[in-house]
N, C-alpha and C positions, 0 to 999 in steps of 0.2 A: 558259875557264871553271876552276872551283876543283870538283877532282875527289878524290874519295878514297872510303876502305871504310872499316868497324869493322873495328880488329883487335886481336887478342889483347893481354894483356900480362904471357902466362902465363912469358916467357922473361926478363922483364925491358922497362923504359921504355924504354931505350937499345937494345935489341934491335927493341923497336914501332917507332923512329923508322925505323930501317936498315932494316927491314920495307918501310916506306912510301915510303923514297926507292928501293928496290929495283922497289917497284909502279909509282914516277913518281906519286905522290902527290901533291899540294898542298894539303891536306886530311886528315885524319886523324880518326876517330869511335873510342873506347875506355869501357869501362868504369874505375873507379877497384880496385874489389873482386871477386869472385868474385858474379857477377848474381844465383845463385840460393840465397843463405845469408845469412840475419842477418847470421852470424859474419865479422871482417873478419881477415884475417890479415896478415903484418908490411908496412909498408908502405917502398918502394923509394924513399927519401928521392934516393939519388945519382942516380938513372934519373931523379925529377922535376926534379932542378935540371938534369939535361944537359938535358933535355927545355926546361926556363923559358930556358937560356939557346943554345940551337941552332936551336930551330924556324922563328924565324921566315930565320933567316941561310941556313937550309937549303930555303927556299921551302915553309914547312910552315905555311898561315895561311888557316882559324882549325885552333886544334886544339881537340874536341869531349869531352866526356864526357859520358854518360847515365846518367840514375839505375838504380839495379838493379831487379829486375824485383818484391820485395816489396812495396819501398814504398806504400801509399795515400796522399797529400799531401791528400786530401779525406775520408778516410774519419768516417765519424760516430761510430767505434768508437774510444771515447777510448785503452784501451791498444793499440790498432794505430796509431793518431797519434800517440800517444809516441814511441811505437819508429819511425816512420818517421821525424820529426821526428829523433830519434838519427843515422838511418842517412845523413839527408842533410846533415846538420852535417859528419860524417865523410866523405864523397863530396865533399862542397863544397870542404873543407878541404882534399883531396888534391887536388884539382882547380885550385886557385888557387896550392898548392906547384910543379906545375908549368905553369904559368902558361895555364893553357886559359884560349879568349877565354868560350867557350860551355858553359852547363851546362844538358841537355835534361832535363826533367823529364817523365812521363805526368800528365794531369790526375788521374787516378786514377779508384775507383769510390765513387758515391755509397752505394750498396747500397737502405737504406731511407729514405735524408733524401731531402729535395727536391732539384730543382737546384741552386736559391738558396740552400741548406744548405751544398750541396755546395762551389759557387763562392766562399759567405764563407769558408769553412773552407779551401778552398787559398788562397783572398789573404792568410789568416792564415799560412798556409805561407809565401808568399813574400814577406809583410812579415816575417818572422821572421829568412829568409834573408837579406834586403837590406840588415837593418839590423846581421848578423854577420858577411856577406861584401861587400868592395867590389869587390874586380877581376875580377870574371866578372860574362857578364852571362846570365839566364837565359831557358829557350825554353820554350816549354809545347807539346806538341806535338797536333797532331790528331790524332783515335782515330778507331776503322771504326763505334764505335757498339754493340759487343756488349751484351745488359745493359743495366744499369745503369750503364754507363760513360760518364764525364764528358768533353765535347770533341770531339763529330763533327760538332758542328752552327757552321758560322760566327760566327753570334747569339751561341752559348754563350760561343765563344772570345772573340769581343769583350768580353762582359761580364766575363769572368775577367781580359784583361790591360788595359783603359782606364783603371781608374786609378790606372797605373803611366809612367814615364818610359820610352818606347819604345825608348831607350840600354839601359834595365836589363832590362825583360822583353818577349821578342816572341814572335815563334808558330814552329816547326818543322811541315812539310808532310812527310807521309808518301803517295807516291803509292798503295800497298796499302790504306793507310787513306783515300785519298781513295774509292777502286774501291770499297770497301767499304761506305763509306756514301753511296755511292749518286752519285757524282760520276762520270760517263764523258769518261774523259780518251783516250779512242783514237783520237781525233783534233784536229786544229787547232780546232777549231771547237767540241768539248767542249772544248777545256784554256782557250778564251777565257771561253766562258759561267761554267766554274767561276772563274778566277780576277776574271770580272769580279764575282761574288758574291763570293767574297774581298774582295777591295778596296774594295767597297760597305758592307763591315762594319768592311773592318782598316785602317789604314792601311799604305801599302808602307812604312816604316821599319822594320815589323815583322818581315816576313818574313827573317828570319835564314838557314835552312838549308831546306832540301829531303832527307828519305828516298826514294833511288832504289831502289824494288822492285817487281819486275812479281806480281800476283795469283795463287793457286792458285784462289780464291774467284771467283764469277759476282760482277758487278755489282749492288750494292746486297745482299747476303747479310749485312752485320755482321760480317763475320769476317774477321780477320787473320794468313793465311798468305803469307809470303813464297815466292819463288819467282824463277828467273835470268830475265834480262832477255830480252824477246821469247818466253818460254817458255809464260809465263801468259795471264788474260786480259784482260790490259792491251796486249799485242805490241806488235811492232815499231814499227806506225804510230805508237801513242800516245807513248813515248820518243823517237821522229824530231821529231815537233811540238812535245814539251815544252823540248826542248834550240834549235829555233829560235825559242824566244818571248824576244820582246828583256825581257822585265820580270824573266827567271828568269837575265839572262844574267849579272847579278855577283853571283845567289844560290847558296855552294858545295850541290855534287850529291854524298851520301856514299852510298853504298851498303849494305845490312844481307843483302844476297844469301845463300842456304845454302854451306855450305860452305867449305875451305881456303881464305886467302886468297891464296896463292900456286898455287893450282889453279884452281878455279872463281869464286873473287875477281877473277884476274887476266882471266879469259876475261869475266866481265859489265863489267871497264873498259874493255877492250878493244872491248866492244859497243857501250859509250857514248862510247867515241874516235871510234868507226868512225862513228857519226851526225852 
């Protein structure tokens, strides 16, 4: 299995790769800039070239970049939408420079628009990115469904991605989001029911990545707060069932649990490996 963690790029991209190797990761996720600001600092082009040239030789594949938090790729607000497109162009450009295989994007928040209007706008976003970036694939992340958040429903996710080539646009699932949106993945039976429903709407080829996080909040509360594996509401049995499912054997698993990678991150990786 390909196991990894979301890592900081604060000390440079080469250091990020070194940390990944120290943690014995064979997949990695990062942000391409500060995730909580529209402002983008200077880009580590030397580090990006190092990643592009060395990641596969070092056994790290895929290298994943996640869109930052302020982006709303389906916003009905034209100013916010325009700002989001500009941010995505910068971040995806950086992802391509480091040779990333996947770019993960949240579907966004539809606000006062209808689900179909939001889907149309998100598809416009994806079309724009596909027209301008050709060396990377995009993964739309399933969400917990808080408020007017798009993408918690498998049928809705299917509508978003179905017009696109499955090699270029797929799905990223998140265990915490699944649980929050009402899928009881605390057992093998629960996982089976969840995957049967998912694959009844979405082709197997489109599942490109799973974010592995336990949930602070209870089943179906539509809240997204990650915690350490085995310490939340999903619990050890849910993750033990997940890693034994043959359908997920070749899907990269990336942790987004809280805390420092070398301490809490390593503990969560060790927990996952022990299963």
